[in-house]
C-alpha positions in Angstrom: 0.0 0.0 0.0 2.8 2.4 1.0 4.7 1.7 -2.3 1.6 2.2 -4.4 1.1 5.6 -2.7 4.7 6.6 -3.4 4.4 5.5 -7.0 1.3 7.7 -7.4 3.1 10.6 -5.9 6.1 10.1 -8.1 3.9 9.8 -11.2 2.1 13.0 -10.2 5.4 14.8 -9.9 6.5 13.6 -13.3 3.3 14.8 -14.8 3.4 18.3 -13.2 5.8 19.9 -15.8 3.6 18.5 -18.7 0.5 19.9 -17.0 2.2 23.3 -16.6 3.4 23.2 -20.2 -0.1 22.6 -21.5 -1.3 25.8 -19.7 1.8 27.7 -21.0 1.1 26.7 -24.6 -2.6 27.7 -24.3 -1.9 31.0 -22.6 0.8 32.0 -25.1 -1.3 31.0 -28.1 -4.4 32.9 -26.9 -2.5 35.9 -25.8 -0.7 36.2 -29.1 -4.1 35.8 -30.9 -5.4 38.7 -28.8 -2.5 41.0 -29.6 -2.6 40.0 -33.3 -6.2 40.9 -33.4 -5.4 44.4 -32.1 -2.8 44.8 -34.8 -5.3 43.7 -37.4 -7.9 46.1 -36.0 -10.3 43.2 -35.1 -11.5 44.9 -32.0 -14.4 42.5 -31.5 -11.9 39.7 -31.2 -9.9 41.8 -28.7 -13.0 42.3 -26.6 -13.8 38.6 -26.8 -10.3 37.9 -25.4 -10.7 40.4 -22.6 -11.8 39.2 -19.1 -15.5 39.9 -18.4 -14.9 42.0 -15.4 -12.9 44.5 -17.5 -15.6 44.5 -20.2 -18.2 45.2 -17.5 -16.1 48.0 -16.0 -15.8 49.5 -19.5 -19.6 49.7 -19.8 -20.1 46.6 -22.0 -18.5 45.0 -25.0 -19.8 47.5 -27.6 -18.6 50.5 -25.5 -15.2 48.8 -25.0 -14.9 48.3 -28.8 -15.7 51.9 -29.4 -13.1 53.0 -26.7 -10.4 50.9 -28.5 -11.4 52.3 -31.9 -11.3 55.9 -30.6 -7.9 55.4 -28.9 -6.4 53.8 -32.0 -7.8 56.4 -34.3 -6.4 59.3 -32.1 -3.0 57.6 -32.1 -3.0 57.2 -35.9 -4.0 60.8 -36.3 -0.8 61.7 -34.5 1.2 59.3 -36.7 1.6 56.6 -34.1 1.2 53.1 -35.4 1.6 49.8 -33.6 4.1 47.8 -35.6 4.5 44.5 -33.7 3.7 42.8 -30.5 5.5 39.7 -29.3 4.2 37.5 -26.4 6.9 36.0 -24.2 6.8 32.9 -22.1 4.0 33.0 -19.5 5.0 33.1 -15.9 4.1 30.5 -13.3 0.5 29.4 -13.4 -1.3 30.0 -10.1 -4.7 29.1 -8.7 -6.4 31.9 -6.9 -9.8 30.9 -5.7 -11.7 29.5 -8.8 -9.3 31.3 -11.2 -6.2 30.1 -12.9 -3.8 33.0 -13.5 -0.5 33.8 -15.1 1.4 36.9 -15.9 2.4 37.0 -19.6 5.3 39.3 -20.8 4.7 41.4 -23.9 7.0 43.4 -26.1 5.5 46.0 -28.3 7.0 48.3 -31.0 5.3 51.4 -32.2 6.4 53.9 -34.8 5.9 57.6 -34.6 7.0 60.5 -36.8 10.7 60.6 -36.3 11.3 57.3 -34.6 10.0 54.3 -32.7 9.2 53.3 -29.2 9.6 49.8 -27.7 8.0 48.8 -24.5 8.0 45.7 -22.3 4.8 45.2 -20.3 2.5 42.4 -19.4 -0.9 40.8 -19.8 -2.6 39.0 -16.9 -4.1 35.8 -18.2 -7.1 34.6 -16.3 -9.0 31.3 -16.7 -12.4 30.8 -15.2 -12.6 27.2 -16.6 -9.6 25.5 -15.0 -7.2 26.5 -17.8 -9.2 25.4 -20.9 -9.4 29.0 -22.1 -7.8 32.3 -20.9 -9.0 35.9 -21.0 -6.6 38.8 -20.7 -6.1 42.2 -19.1 -3.4 44.6 -20.2 -1.7 45.3 -16.8 1.2 47.3 -18.2 -0.9 50.5 -18.4 -3.5 49.7 -15.7 -2.9 51.1 -12.2 -2.4 48.4 -9.5 -5.3 49.9 -7.5 -7.6 49.4 -10.5 -6.6 45.8 -10.9 -7.1 45.2 -7.2 -10.5 46.8 -7.4 -11.6 44.5 -10.3 -10.0 41.5 -8.7 -9.9 41.9 -4.9 -9.2 38.2 -4.5 -5.7 38.8 -6.0 -4.6 41.2 -3.2 -1.7 39.7 -1.4 -1.7 36.6 -3.6 -0.3 37.9 -6.9 2.8 40.0 -7.4 2.5 42.2 -10.4 5.6 43.1 -12.4 7.2 46.5 -12.0 6.4 48.9 -14.8 9.3 49.6 -17.2 10.0 52.8 -19.0 9.6 52.6 -22.8 12.7 52.9 -24.9 12.5 55.7 -27.5 14.7 55.6 -30.6 14.8 58.6 -32.8 15.5 58.4 -36.5 19.0 59.4 -37.6 
């Protein structure tokens, strides 16, 4: 009996990395699809990939889509264009209450008249269905207090990354 229990524990430990890898692959794929949709101006897809609490706080899906469109149009009027977004390897997958969460690094490059700006930020991937699908929140530009207001269950249980200053490169 004791050896059977030890065998089960050992098998469980061997399976843990594969289990985490499955989450990592899902998170990265879905996060990249979300950022690719933003680049392609498919704002309905971006809204569908956004966590429901953020959509609700924005006043609903339609309102959120209009906010994104307006923001992107204002940036374009100023000559600012998003050139690329690359999703990095998601961080540790953590269970907080009924949610499965991971912080996902993101590198974005935007052009502006006279140069470009690169920024490293993060998305917060949240699954409400035990990791089958993830929804995202852009946490690089969202104040910590706002995140904690939307997700009070994360307070003291999730360490958010420090914000990094963007790197501006002017044309020669």
